[in-house]
N, C-alpha and C positions, 0 to 999 in steps of 0.2 A: 067226585073223583078228581084229584089235582091234575092240572095240565102238565104235560111233559115239556121239556125244553125244545124249542123249535128254532131252526136257523132262518134268519131274515136278511135279505139284501136291503140295506138302508142307504137311501140316496139323500144327499144334502146339496141342495141347489141354492147358491147365494142369490138373494134378491137384489143386491147391489154390491158394492166393493166390500172387501174384508181385510182384516189385518191380523195375522197370526204372529205373536211376539217370538223373538229369539232372545237368547241370553244377552245381558248388558244393554237392554233398552234404556234403562236409567242407571245412573251411578251416583254413589254417595261420595262427597268430598268434604274435607275440613277447610273452612274459609273463615276469615275474620269478619265480624259484623261491624256495625257503625260504632260500637264501643271498643273496637279492637280486641274483641274476645273471640276465641276459636269456637265455631259452631259447625255442626254437621248439616250440610245442605244436599238436596237431591237435584242432580242435573240430568237432562236428557241428552243422549248422544245426538249429535246434530243430524247425522244420516241414519234414518231408521227404515229398514226394509222388511216387509212381511216375508215370512217363509211361504213356499208354495203350498205345503200341506200342513194341516193342523197336527199337533202332537197327539199321540194316542191317549195321553192323560186328559187332554182337552175333550176328546170324543167321549171318553168314559164319563167325565164330569157332566157333559151335556146330556148323556143318556140317563144318568142317575137323577139329574134335575128333572128331566122330562118324565121319568117314571113317577117321581114325587108329584109333579104337576098334574099328571093324568089321574092321580089318586087323591087329589085335593089336599096335598100335604106341603104346600108352599104358602105361607110359612108352616113349619112343622108344628102340628098340634098334638099328634099321637106318636110319641117316640118309639114305642114298641112296634107299631105298624110300619113306621118308616124304616126301622132296622130290618124288618122282614122284607120290605120292598127293595132296599138298596144296600143293605149291610150297615154296620156300625161306623166304619171308617172309610175314608177315601184310599186311593192307592198308596201302598208302602212296599218297601223292598225286604221286609223282615222275612225270615225263613218260615214263619208260621203260616204263610199263605194268606190270600185275600178272599173275602166273601162279599160279593156285591148283590146279594139277594136274588132278584129276578133276572139278573144279568150274569150269565155264566162265563162268556168269553167274547173277545172281539178279534177280527182279522186285522191285518195291516190295511191302512187306508190306500185307496187308489183313485184313478179317474175313470168314470164310466160315461157312456153316451146313451142316447135314447133307445138304442138297440141292445143294450146291456153288454156291449163290448167293454172289457176291462183293460185299462192301460196302466202299466207300471213304469217306473223309471228304468232306463236302460242299465244293464250291467256295465261296470266301468271298462270292461274290455271289449265292448261293442261300440264301434265308432262310426261316425259319418264323415266321409271325405268328399268334398265338392258336391256333385249331384248324384253320386253313386249310391246304391242301396247300402244299408248298414252292414258292416263286416267286422268279424272278430279279429283282434290283433293276433298276428302270428307269433306264437311263442317259440323261442329257439334257445339253444345252449351256447354259452360263450365258449371261445376256444382257449380259455385259461381257467385255472383252478383257484379257489380262494380257501382261506382257512375256515370259513363258515360251512362250505359245502363243496362237494366235488363237481357239482353242476350248477353254475350260475345261470339263472333263467332271465331272459329279457325279451322285449318285443321289438323285433327288427324293423317293423314298419311304424313305430311310434315316433312322432315328431313333437319334441317338447314344446316348441313355440306355439303349436296348434292346440296343445292340451288335450284333455279328454272331452268326449261329447256328452251332451246333456239333452235327452229327449225322452218321449214316452213311446212304449211299444206294446202291442197286444199279441194274442196267441196266433194271429194270422200274419205276424211280422209287419203289420201296418204301423207306421210311425207318425207321431205328431210332435211338432216343436212345442217346447214349453211356452215360449213367449209369442204372442200375436204381434204381427207387423203387417200393416196394410200393403206394404210393398214387397216384402221378402218372405213373409210367413203368415199368409192369410188363414191358414188352418191351425195356427197356434192356439193353445188352450187358455193361457193366462193373459189377461189384458191389464197392462200396467196403468196406474193412476197415481199422480203425485199431489201431495198437499203440504202446506206449511202449518205446523202446530206450535202452540204456545202453552207451556206448563205454568199454571198459576197456583198461588197459595190458597188455603182454605178461605181466606178473606178476599180472594179475588185479585190479589196483587201479583204482578208479573215478576218472576224471578230474574236475576241477572243470568245471562246465557240460557234463557228459557226457550229460545226459538229452536225449532228442529224441523227437518224435512222428512216427510214420511212417504214411502212407496207402498200403496195399497194394490190389491189385485181384484179383478172380477173374472168370471169364467165366460168363455165364448158360449153363444147360444147352443143349447143341446148337450152341454156337458155338466156333470155333477161330481162331487166327491162321493165315493162309495166305500162301504165296508160291509162285512157280514158279521152279524152278532147272533149268538145263541142265547135266547131269552125265553122266559116262561110267562104265561098269562098276558101275552101280547097278541095283537091281531093285525091283519093287513089294514092299513089306514094311512092317512097323510095329515100333516099339521104344520106347525111353525115352531122354530127354536131360535135362540140367540147364542152366538158363539164368537170367540175371538176377543182381542184386546179392546175393540171398540163396540162389542156387543152387536155385531152385524146380524141381520135377519137372514135365516135360511128356511126354505121349504124342506120339510122332511117327509119321507115316505118309507113305508115298511111293506115288503112283499116276500112271501115265502121263497126260500132258496134251497135247492138240493144240489148235492155234489160237493166238490172240493175246489178251493180257490186255485190250487196248483193246476187244475185242468184248464184254467183260463190263461196260463202262462206258458209260452213256448220258448225254451232255451235249448240251443243245439248241443248235442253230445260232442265231447272234445276228446283229444288224445289223453290228456291227464284229467283226473277227477277234480272238480271244483265246487265251491259253494258260492251262491250269489245271495246277498241280503235283500229281501223284499221289503224290509222295514229297517228303521234304525234299531240298533242292538246294543245292549249293555253286556259287556264281557270283561270282567275284572281280572280273571285268572288265566290269561293266555300269554304266550311269548312266541317269538319268531321260530322256535323249533317245532311249533305245532303245525306248520305248513311250509311249503316250499317257496311260495311267492304270493304277494298280495298287492292289489291295487285298491287302496282303501283311504278313507278320510274320516275325520271325527268332528264332533261338535259338543259343546257343553249343554247341560240339561239340568233343569230343576223342575219340581212339581209342587203344587199346593196341597196342603194337608188339612182335611176337615173331619169333623166328628159329628154324628147325628145328635142334636140337642134340641130341646123345645124352643121354638121361636126362630130357629135358623132359617135364613132365606137363601144363602149361598149366592148372593150377587151383591156387587158394590161397584161404584165408579172407581174405587181404588181398594181392591180386596185385601191388600197387604196391610191396610190401616185398620181392618176389622179384626178384633181379637179372636174371632171364631175361625179364622183362616191363617195358617202358618205356612212358611216356605221351607222347602227341604234344603239340604246342603247341595253343593254342586257335584254333578256326575259327568262323565264323559261317555258319549255314545258313538259307536261306529255308524256311519251314515248308510242309508239305503243305497243299493247299487254297488257297494263294496264287494270285491271278488277275492276269493282265496283259492290257490291251487295246491294240490297235494300229490305226493309221490304215488299213492295208491288209495284204494277205497277204504282200507282199514284206517289209515290216518285221517281221511275225510270224515269217517263215521265218528271217530273219537272227538274231533273238533265240533261236529254237528251236535253231539250230546252235550258238549260244554255250552253251546249257544242255547239249546232248548232247556238246559238244566236251570237257567234263570227263570223259573216257572212263574214268578209273579209278573215279570216283564212279558213273558210269552202269553200269559192269560189275556192281556189287554192289547195285544197286537204288535208289541215290540218283539225282537229276536225271532222274527219269521224269515225263512230262507228257503231256497230250493237247491237240492243237490243234483249235480250233473256228472254222471260217471262215464266210463268208456262205453257202457251200454246204457240203455234206458234205466234210470234209477229213480224210483218214486219215494218221496218222503211226505207224509201227511202234514199239511200246513194248517 
């Protein structure tokens, strides 16, 4: 009798430092060679900083690779078996939907500790001031009218030069700084490490302008990346995987999980309904008439495209140089922590449906959110 899909809490604990790439790590430029001929060269951005969290596509790729590895299909020798295990193609945004074989879906990535407390990035309207507890910005109405709306919303206690806060928060309203500092933030989660890198040619020659400075991270003791995945034919166990631009080593563990991720997130009810993004989100068909007010930011995004073929290994020191791996066009994502306010719950629900309607993104942990209404409002994440 075939096994049913089961939810697993997956913990990823880095064994050392890691580097998760962001867009524009390298750039292509036209330059003249020694024969005064224009050629295309690849240069590294001098300052390269890892993101805090891996992309959801990175997590999906790691899990697909791990499933193949556990079933002795690295390199792939049985194409049909491999398609059954992980599907035929990697992530894509086509309307046809994605099939990842034994992997049904992923949650948004978060930080977890040894006691299985789940920490997410704070909503953009939840700020820290001095040594006070975190507090939501007070939304008010301006005393003038605009051509866009009869009520211009603003935050009366927002100070531009101080900017928005950036920290981690769990369901008990416990907070953690992102960055560890031995003087000011001993409970910070991410430990910064800097290195100098050099990009060389295939023949080992150093390119002009090839030097760059990289900021890696490691996690403080007791913390891991976490996600919940619904999978089939998996069991509780632990092992090791490699992930990120530098193929950093992570300990991986699987334990059965019951319930919903939203039960691990505590966000207070407010006067006006709002949506908080728990993950980065792709939303191409929205405009400012869809909400009253937003505190949001965006970033660029690409993903790698692979197809199950005999002999594929799905790893390389420079995967873009391998013909079996292609790169997508550039997209724009709304960043986790972005907040959208609405005039009523009907407007909020319409916008929520737009977010969740990007089903291919939602399936792998993008476009996850929480709705907060005037009363308790639950939305399955």
